[in-house]
Each structure stands twice: as structure tokens, then as C-alpha cells.
N, C-alpha and C positions, 0 to 999 in steps of 0.2 A: 195166089192169095185167095182165100175164101171171101165171097161177097155176102155172106150171111148177114142179116140185119138183126140177129138176136144172139143170145148167149148159149144157145143149145149146142150140145156136142163139142164143148171145149176140149181141145186136145190135151193129152198128158204132156206136162212141161218138164224141162230139165230142172235139176236142183240148183237154186241160185241163192247167193248170200245177200242179194239186193232187196229182197222183200222180208226183212226181219222186223220183229216187234220193236217199236219205238215208244219209250215211256211217254205218257200223256203230259208230263211236266216239261217235255222238250218242245221248243218252237219248231214248226215245220219249215225251217230255213236250213238248207243243205250246203255244206262247204267242207273242203279239206285243204290244208296248206299245200298239198301236192298239186292243186289246180294251177299254180303259178309256174311259168316256164322261165328258167334262168340257166343259161349255159354259155359261159365265156363271151357273153354279149351278143351272140348270134341272133338272139330273139329280137334285138334292136334293129335288125335289117328289114323287118316287116313293120309297117306303121302301127300294127296292133300292139296295144299296151299289154304285154304278156304277164304282167303282175297286177292287173287291175282288180282281179277278184279278191286278192288279199287286202287291197286298199279299201274296197267296199266294207269288208269285215272290220278293218281298223277304224273306219269312220263310225260304224254302228256301235263299236265298243266305246269309242270316245263319247258318244251320246248316251251311254249306259242303257242302250236298248237290248244288247245281248252281252253274253260272256262266252268264253270258250266252252263252258259247260252247259249252255242253254240251247245250243243249236245242234243239228244232226250232222254227224261226221260221215262224209261220203265214202263209199267203197269203190274200188276199181272194178269196172266191168270185165269179166273173164271172157275168154274166147267163146265158151259155150253161150254166154249171155249175148255176145255180139252176133253169133250165128243165128239168132232168132230173126235177124233181118239181113245181115251181110252174107255174101257168098264166100265160100272158102277160098275161091280164087282171088277175090278182092283182098281178103285178110293176108293171104300169102304175098300179094304184091306189096303190101306195106313192109315186108321184110327187105325191100330194096330201098336204100337210102335215096336213090334218084327219084323214086315215086313219091316219097315223103317230102323231098325238097320241092317237087312240083306242086303237090297239094298245099303245102304250107307257104309256098312262095318265098322260101329262104334258100336260095341256091347253094350256099356253102355246105348245107347239110349233105349234099351228094358226095362230099369228100370224106365224110365221117363213117366209121364202122357202124353197122346197123344196130348193134347192141347199145351203143350210146344214143342213137336216135330213138330207139325204143324207150330207154330209161328217161331221157331228158325232154323228149317232145311228145311221144305217143302215150307214155304212161300218164302224164297230166291230162291229156285229152280223154283217155279211157276212164280216168277217175271222174272227170266232169260228166262223162256219159253215164257212168254208174250213178252219179248224183241226180241226173235228170230222171232216170228210171225209178230211183228211190222216191224222188219228189212226186212222181205221178201217183204212187200208192198213198203217200202222205196226203196229197190233195184230196183224194177220195175219202180218206179217213177223217181229215180235219176240216175240209171245206176249202182249204187253200194251201199252197206250198210255193216256196221260191227256191230254185237252185241258183246260187250266186254265179254259177258258170253256165256252160252249155249253150244250146241254141245253134247247133252246127247245121244250119238249114240248107247248105249247099251239098251235103253228102247224102247219097242214096245208098241202097243196098249193094250196088256194084261199082260205085265210083265216088271219089272225093274231089274236093276243089275249094278254092276260096278260104283256105285255112281250116277247112272242115274235113276231118279224117274219119269220123264216125257219125252215124245217123241217129243221134240221140233222141230227136223228136219222134221219129218213126218207131224206135225201140220202145220208148215210154208208152206209146199208144198200143203197140203190139203186145207188150207185157200185160197191160191192163185188159185188153180184149181176151187174152188167153187165160189170165189168172184170176180176175176179179169179177165175181158175179154182179150182174146189173150194169156193167159197163159195155155197151155195144155200139155207142155212137160218140164220136169225138168231133170237136170243132177246133181247128187251128186258126188263131188270129195272129198273123205274121205282120208286125209293124216295123221290122228292120227296114233300113233304106233300100235293101236289095231284095229282089225276087227270091223266094224260098224254093228254088227248083229241086232240091234234094227230096224233101218230103212230098213235093208235088209229083215227082216221078214215082215214088214208092206207092202213093195212094191214087194213082191216075184212074184206075178202074174200080176203086173201092167206094161203094156208095155209103159206107158207114162213116166216112170221114168228109166233113165239110171244111173247105179251105177258103178263108178270106185272106187276101194278100194285098197290101198297100205299099207301093215302092216307087222309087224314081225310075221312070220308064226308060231312061237313056243310059243307064249304067249296067255293069255286070249283074247277072249273067246273060240276060236277054234270051232266055231259053224258051223259044216258042212252043216246042213240043210239050214241056212241062206245064206251060200256061193252060193247057187243056184241062188240067185238074182243078183249076181255080174256079170256085163257084161264085165268089164275089171278088172281082178284080178291080182295084182302084189304082190307076197309074198316075203318078205325080210328075209335075214339070220341075225343071231346075229351079232352085231357090224358093220352093214353096214355104210360106211362113205360117206362123202360129194360127191365125184366125181361120184361114182356109183349111189348114191341116186338122185342127181340132174339131171343126165342124164335120169334116169327112170321117174322122175317127168315130165320133158319136153316131152319126147317121148310119154308117156301115157296120159297126160292131152291133148296134141295136138291131139293124136289119138282118144281119147274119144269124143272130140268136133268136130272132122272131121267126125266121124262115125254117130253121130246124132247131129243135131243143136237144142239145147234146147231154150226155152223161158226164162229160169232162171237157174243159176248155184248156188247150195248150196255148199260152200267150208268149210269143216270141218278141221280147221287148228290147230290140236293139236300140242303142243310143247313137248310132251313126247318122241319125237324122239331125243331130246337133249342128247348128250354124258353125261353119268353119271346118267341119269334118273333111279330111282329105279325100275320102272315097264316096261319101253319101250324097253330096251335091244338093242337100236341102238346107233350110235356114230356120230351124226350130230352136227356140230359146230353151235354157235349162228349165224355166218355169213351165214351158209348153210340154216338155217331156214328163215332168211330174204330173201335170194335169192329164196328159194322155193316159198314163198308167192308172190314174184314179178313175177315169171314164170307163176303162175296160174292166177294172175290178168291180166298180159299182154295178155295171151291167150284169156281171156274173153273180155277184152276191145278191142283187135284187131278185134274180131268178132262182137262187138257191142251187146254182150249178158249181161244182168244184172247179177251181182254177189253179193251174200250174204255170208259174212264170219262170222263164229262162232269160238270161241277159244278152246273149248273142253279140252282135257287132258294136263297135264304138271305138274310135281311133284317136281320141284326144286324151291327154292326161287328166283333164277335169271330168271325164265321164264317170269315174269311180265315185266322186263326190255326188254327182247327180243321181246315180243309182241309189246310193245310201239315202240321199234326201227324199227320193221317191218312196222308198220303203218306209221311212219315218212318217211321211205324209199319209201313206196308206193306213198306218196305225193311228195317227191322229184323227183320221176320218172314220175310224171304227170299222175299216174294211178288212183288217187283219189283226191278229194278236189276242183277241179276247178269249178264244176257246183254247188257247195253247197252254196258258198258265193261270193259276189262281191269282187273284189280286189285280184284275184288269184295270182298276182305277188308280193303281199306283203309278208313280212317275217313271218307273223303268221296269222292263220285263226281264228280270235276271233271276237266276237260280244257281245254287251251288252244286246241284246234281249234274254229273257228267251225262252226256247224251251220245254214247257211242252208237254205231249203226248195228249193233248186235254182236254176238260172238262170231268165233272162227273168222274314068278319066286318068288313071294312073296305071303303072305297070303292075300294080297290085290289084287284087280283086277285093274280096270281102268275106266276112262271116255273115 
């Protein structure tokens, strides 16, 4: 990986369908119904709510914040797209159902033919990965973007784990570095309950990427090698509550952005910090999660730095409602929404125009 700290000498890139022109009338919120994983109930064998992304969209529609036609439709990342970061060997390993069963922690998958595993499990994850890459470009163009899925922060270029099969955060950053002039420094603010060892391994020796990671020190993955990539490491204890947590979020997100001014912020906004989450081990309230997201967006918007948010982990049925409430709060606070559509002062941001993405402690770990 090149360690250049500027944009000179960008390499010629493959043709991709992920960087298409999006009408200005579309909100930079990326989603596709294919994000959701449903297959004979097998998805219920992992505590992850494999339909939470569609529920977030449902709640935002109920509040008349969006319509099907006002958000951006994600596209599936192709093999060529994935090879920007992943090794061919790793992608070939995903053609074995046993490997996918291990990564997703759904053991019965190993008994299924791989074509079904590709269609029912990996295609949704590739579509979410494409959504993150698309949202990276949208964030630069619009100042902010949210992929309602993604945040597979345990996957690196040559290995997956913790329900993460594709390295969408690394891919989004590499696409920007290679294709968008003026983007040569990125900051990852990872506030999922688990250490983001995937992107850390990918950017271990890359000075262009500053990583802040705040996580429960006692849970998966405990990857000491990957921790070497963290520039601002905040390790939390079991049961950390709102007051201490939010104080640390503000102190360290401000500190990270003061230390290095990036051209793009990737915000991994996992909701597995919620009190009662079976894997996160923290005790943050729904209101605390909403406030956390507001703090991070306010820090980015105050500095005029584009921000891409991905939703990452969260293992309770109520997390979808909390994510939707947080997005609505960001709009109420004036931190998102105004530049996407005309009529910012109206009570809802809706449009009849379609927005396609262009033509053509547990045995489980975590996202």
C-alpha cells in the first residue's frame, strides 16, 4: 500500500458502477431492500437482527422523513470492486460454505450449497458494501452521507470474522484515495462496542489514515496486533454508562479531529453499546446513543469535514428504532438534510423523484 500523503500519481482505476451521478434532489442516505438477510430462519441463529436495516427505513418512512424515491439505491459491489482491497485468495475462500459459516457464525450454513450462501447471505453483504463505497463519494459531494447498513469493521483484506465478510470501510477509503481529487487523509471514528480490527490491520502502516477506536476492552476481538494502528485508543470497562461514555466521546472525537484534520471522516456508529446488548457489555441508554451521534456529527460539521456514517453492530430488536431516532435528531439539530433537497424548512423531506444509483462473552462475536 502506498504511504503517500497527497493525491499525486493516482493510479488508473477499474470501471465501477458505484461512483455514478446522483441527482441533487436525492438525500445522501443509501439503502437497498437486498440488505436484509432472510433464509429459512437460519439468520435467527445469530443474535444479529438481520432485518434491522429495513426496519430503520420503515421507521423513517413512518415519520415522513423519507420515501422510497428520496434516498439512494445501493448497488452490489462487484468482484473487481472488492479486489481494490481484498486478495483473490480470500474471495475464493468465500466460495466454500464452511468459510462463510465460520465468518458469519451461523454453523448450519456449512451444509448448504455455496450458490445459496452466495445469494442469500453474501449478496446482501456485498450490496451493503457497495452502499458504503457509494456513500463515501456522496459524503464528499454533499458534506454528509449515511449508509443504513455496512460497518463491517472486523474484516480486512485477507480475512473476515465477527459477521463481517467484506472490508467496506477500507474499500470506501481506498476508492476515495484513488478516485477523488483532494481526498488524501481520512479519520475513522469507530464507536462500535468492539475493536475495529479489520480496518486497523488494513491501515496499520498507512499514515494517511488516523484511527480513533473506543470499545469494551474485555470482549472480542482483543486483537493486540491490530491495536498498533489505533492513534487514539479508548478502552472501556464493563457496564460503562452515559455520563462517562459521552464525556469520553466528546473529548476524544474533538481531540482526534484537532490532532489531524482529515478530508473525510468515516463514523462507525454501532448500537451494540446499548444497555442489555448480549455482546457489547456496555450500559448506554437509547438517549445516550442519539446524543453520541449528535456529538460526532457536530464535531465534523463544525469543521466542515465530510462525514460518512455506517451502522455496524447492534443486537437487540429495538436498535433499529434508535438508529432511526438518531437520524431524525441529526436533522432536527440541523446537522443533516438541508443541502439535500429544497424546502429545508418544511416538516418532511420527501420527493416524488426516484433516486436510482445510476444506470447499468458469548459464543458469538460481533460486527
